[in-house]
C-alpha positions as CSV (number, residue, x, y, z in Angstrom):
1,A,177.2,104.6,85.3
2,D,178.1,101.1,84.0
3,A,178.5,102.4,80.5
4,V,181.0,105.0,81.8
5,R,183.0,102.3,83.6
6,W,183.0,100.2,80.4
7,G,184.3,103.1,78.4
8,V,181.2,103.1,76.1
9,V,180.3,106.7,76.9
10,S,182.4,109.5,78.2
11,R,180.1,110.8,80.9
12,N,176.8,109.9,82.6
13,I,174.4,112.7,81.6
14,A,171.7,111.2,83.9
15,S,173.8,112.5,86.8
16,L,172.9,116.0,85.7
17,V,169.2,115.5,86.2
18,R,167.5,116.9,89.3
19,P,164.8,114.3,90.1
20,P,161.4,115.5,91.4
21,R,160.8,115.1,95.1
22,I,158.6,112.2,95.9
23,A,155.5,113.4,97.8
24,S,155.1,111.2,100.8
25,Q,151.5,110.2,101.6
26,E,150.1,111.2,104.9
27,M,150.2,108.4,107.5
28,K,146.9,107.6,109.0
29,T,146.5,105.1,111.9
30,L,143.7,103.6,113.8
31,T,143.5,104.2,117.6
32,A,143.6,101.1,119.9
33,A,139.8,101.3,120.2
34,E,139.4,101.5,116.5
35,A,141.8,98.6,115.9
36,R,139.8,96.6,118.4
37,A,136.5,97.5,116.6
38,L,138.1,96.3,113.3
39,C,139.0,93.0,114.8
40,Q,135.5,92.6,116.2
41,A,134.0,93.4,112.8
42,A,136.4,91.2,110.9
43,P,134.5,87.8,111.3
44,G,131.8,89.3,109.1
45,S,134.2,89.3,106.1
46,R,135.6,86.5,104.0
47,F,139.0,88.2,104.6
48,G,138.5,89.0,108.2
49,A,141.6,87.0,109.3
50,L,143.7,88.9,106.9
51,Y,142.8,92.2,108.5
52,V,143.4,90.9,112.0
53,L,146.8,89.7,110.9
54,A,147.6,93.0,109.2
55,V,146.7,95.2,112.2
56,T,148.4,92.9,114.8
57,T,151.6,92.0,112.9
58,G,152.2,94.9,110.5
59,M,152.8,92.5,107.6
60,R,152.6,94.0,104.2
61,Q,149.5,93.4,102.0
62,G,151.6,91.5,99.4
63,E,153.1,89.3,102.1
64,L,149.7,88.4,103.5
65,L,148.3,87.5,100.1
66,A,151.4,85.3,99.4
67,L,151.2,83.5,102.8
68,K,150.9,79.7,102.5
69,W,149.6,77.2,105.1
70,S,152.9,75.5,105.0
71,A,154.4,78.6,106.5
72,V,151.8,78.8,109.3
73,N,152.3,77.0,112.7
74,L,149.2,77.7,114.8
75,E,150.4,75.6,117.7
76,Q,153.5,77.8,118.1
77,R,151.6,80.9,116.8
78,V,154.2,81.7,114.2
79,V,154.0,82.5,110.5
80,R,157.0,82.7,108.2
81,V,157.1,85.5,105.5
82,T,158.7,83.9,102.4
83,G,157.2,85.9,99.5
84,T,155.0,88.7,98.3
85,V,152.4,89.0,95.6
86,T,153.3,91.2,92.7
87,R,151.7,92.0,89.3
88,T,153.8,91.1,86.3
89,E,153.1,91.2,82.5
90,T,151.6,87.8,82.8
91,G,149.4,88.5,85.8
92,L,149.8,87.9,89.5
93,S,152.7,85.9,90.9
94,I,154.5,85.3,94.1
95,T,158.1,86.7,94.2
96,P,160.8,86.6,96.9
97,P,160.7,89.4,99.5
98,K,162.5,92.6,98.4
99,T,165.1,92.5,101.2
100,A,166.7,89.9,103.5
101,G,164.9,91.6,106.5
102,S,161.6,91.0,104.8
103,R,162.1,87.2,105.0
104,R,161.2,86.6,108.7
105,A,159.2,84.7,111.3
106,V,156.4,86.6,113.0
107,V,154.9,85.6,116.3
108,L,151.1,86.0,116.3
109,A,148.9,87.6,118.9
110,S,146.3,85.2,120.3
111,Q,143.5,87.0,118.4
112,A,145.3,86.5,115.1
113,A,145.9,82.8,115.7
114,A,142.2,82.3,116.6
115,A,141.2,84.2,113.5
116,L,143.4,82.0,111.3
117,E,142.0,78.9,112.9
118,R,138.4,80.0,112.1
119,H,139.5,80.9,108.6
120,R,141.1,77.5,108.0
121,L,137.8,75.8,108.9
122,D,135.8,78.1,106.6
123,Q,138.3,77.6,103.8
124,A,138.1,73.8,104.2
125,E,134.3,74.0,103.8
126,E,134.6,76.2,100.7
127,R,137.2,73.8,99.2
128,A,135.0,70.8,99.8
129,R,132.0,72.6,98.2
130,L,133.9,73.4,95.0
131,G,135.6,70.0,94.7
132,D,137.6,69.8,91.5
133,G,136.9,73.5,90.8
134,W,139.2,74.5,93.6
135,E,142.7,75.6,92.5
136,D,144.9,74.3,95.4
137,Q,148.0,76.5,95.8
138,D,148.2,76.1,99.6
139,L,147.3,79.8,99.9
140,V,145.9,81.1,103.2
141,F,144.0,83.9,101.5
142,T,142.5,83.1,98.1
143,G,140.1,84.2,95.4
144,A,136.8,82.5,95.0
145,A,138.4,79.4,93.4
146,G,141.6,79.1,95.4
147,G,143.9,81.4,93.3
148,L,145.8,84.6,94.1
149,V,143.8,87.6,95.2
150,D,144.1,91.0,93.4
151,R,145.0,93.6,96.0
152,D,143.1,96.4,94.4
153,Q,139.9,94.3,94.1
154,L,140.3,93.3,97.7
155,V,140.5,96.9,98.9
156,R,137.6,98.1,96.8
157,G,135.4,95.1,97.1
158,D,135.9,94.1,100.8
159,F,138.2,96.2,102.9
160,L,136.6,99.6,102.4
161,P,133.0,98.3,102.7
162,L,134.1,96.6,106.0
163,L,135.4,99.9,107.3
164,Q,132.2,101.6,106.4
165,R,130.0,98.9,108.1
166,A,132.2,99.2,111.2
167,G,132.0,103.0,111.3
168,L,135.8,103.3,111.0
169,P,137.8,105.9,109.1
170,L,138.4,105.1,105.4
171,I,142.1,104.4,105.5
172,R,144.5,102.8,103.0
173,F,145.3,99.1,103.6
174,H,148.9,100.0,104.1
175,D,147.8,102.2,107.1
176,L,147.0,98.9,109.0
177,R,150.8,98.4,108.9
178,H,151.4,101.9,110.3
179,T,148.7,101.2,112.9
180,A,150.5,98.0,114.0
181,A,153.8,99.8,114.3
182,T,152.3,102.7,116.2
183,L,150.5,100.5,118.7
184,L,153.6,98.3,119.2
185,L,155.8,101.2,120.0
186,S,153.3,103.1,122.1
187,Q,153.0,100.0,124.3
188,G,156.7,100.1,125.0
189,V,157.8,97.3,122.6
190,H,161.5,97.7,122.0
191,P,162.1,99.3,118.5
192,K,164.4,96.5,117.5
193,V,161.7,94.0,118.1
194,A,159.1,96.1,116.3
195,S,161.6,96.6,113.4
196,E,162.0,92.8,113.1
197,M,158.3,92.2,113.1
198,L,157.7,94.8,110.4
199,G,160.6,93.5,108.2
200,H,162.5,96.7,108.1
201,A,166.1,96.5,106.8
202,T,167.4,98.4,109.9
203,V,165.9,99.7,113.2
204,A,166.9,103.2,112.0
205,I,164.1,103.0,109.4
206,T,161.6,102.2,112.2
207,L,162.8,104.9,114.5
208,D,162.8,107.5,111.7
209,R,159.4,106.6,110.3
210,Y,157.7,106.5,113.6
211,S,159.5,109.3,115.4
212,H,156.2,110.8,116.5
213,V,155.7,107.7,118.7
214,T,159.3,107.5,120.0
215,E,159.0,111.1,121.2
216,T,156.2,110.0,123.4
217,M,158.3,107.1,124.6
218,Q,161.2,109.5,125.5
219,R,158.8,111.5,127.5
220,A,157.7,108.4,129.4
221,A,161.3,107.5,129.9
222,A,162.1,110.9,131.3
223,E,159.2,110.6,133.8
224,S,160.5,107.2,134.8
225,M,163.9,108.7,135.5
226,S,162.3,111.5,137.5
227,R,160.5,109.0,139.7
228,L,163.6,107.0,140.1
229,L,165.7,109.9,141.4
230,Q,163.1,111.4,143.7
């Protein structure tokens, strides 16, 4: 399209292409009881706090793995999302969030704040044990020596085994984000608030993606109206 505007080519032949439809993956979510079981099983994992954050905040995997202690305020129970881990030709790196909405502050549930506090103590012991062998990047969640965590290795080596040990469905890591969104909306959290927590560009994305939950909310709203007018 730029070449057409510049007069380099007479037409954009790419506009004639019919792109294939992108097959959307089925969304699987944990129930409230299953999410509770995950949080209870999480302390048995080195990345337990990460899973608690994922299922309570809906933060993306890359955002969690890029989280730094300087962006964590446990007294106010707030974390700031400022980057995401991506794989480049030179390896793993932290890059800026993909949208302005993704750069946000997220208020933590008490369980998430407590999990982070325990994790910080465990990490301090690990750092002291390794001494000069620790690669200090201020990361909340790290590899064995303090560096960035490979997301695929995390899923295969820790997340899926944890689900198996807890007797939970073998879901994708991203389904923890869907679980958080579904639980928030099903508890009557305003879609705008849920959208801001999730880092969606607009609330319309939240409403469209989780329409199965908002339909239930509408039914509850209709019943409330019925009771009001009785």
